[in-house]
N, C-alpha and C positions, 0 to 999 in steps of 0.2 A: 581328570584321569590322564595320565601320561601314556601314550601309545608309543612305545620304544621301537627302535629298529636295530638290527645287527650293526649297521654302519655307524649309527650315532652312539649306541650303548649308554644312553642317559641314566638308566638304572645303575649301571656300574660306576659311572662318573659321580653320581650323587650318593652312591652306596646306600640305596634304599631297597626295601623288600615289599612284597605284596601287602597292601593295606596300610602302608606308611602314609601318614598325613604330614606333609611338609608345610610349615608355616613360614612365609617369606615376608620381609619388610618391604617398604616402598622401593627400595633399591635392589630387590630380588636377592637379598642376603638371607640365609637361613636363620630363623629365630629359634626353631625347634622342630623336632621330628617325633611323632607319636604313632606307634603302631596300633591300629584300631582292633586288631585281633587280641593283643595283650591288654588294651585299655578300652574295654567295652563302653560305648557311649550310653548304655542304659544305666550306668552307675553315675550318680551325680558328681562324685569326686573327679571322674574323668572328664565330664563336661566342663567342670570348673577349670581343670587344667588347660583344656583347649581354649577356653575363653580368656584365661590369663595370658596365654601365649599370643593370641590374636591381639589382645590389648597392648601387650609389649611391642608387637610388630607395628601397631598403629602409632605408638609413641616415638618410634625411631625415625 
């Protein structure tokens, strides 16, 4: 979880919202962003989507 500060404004720089899951590759480049409010992880299709993005990040 990112604890942002006014001076850094990482949330603004990354253009993320509360409950955004940001998937990064080994070079810290964004592979994908999924909002966990909109994509409830109790639903198997959402878990599958997260796993696919993590796999893609590992392949890079």
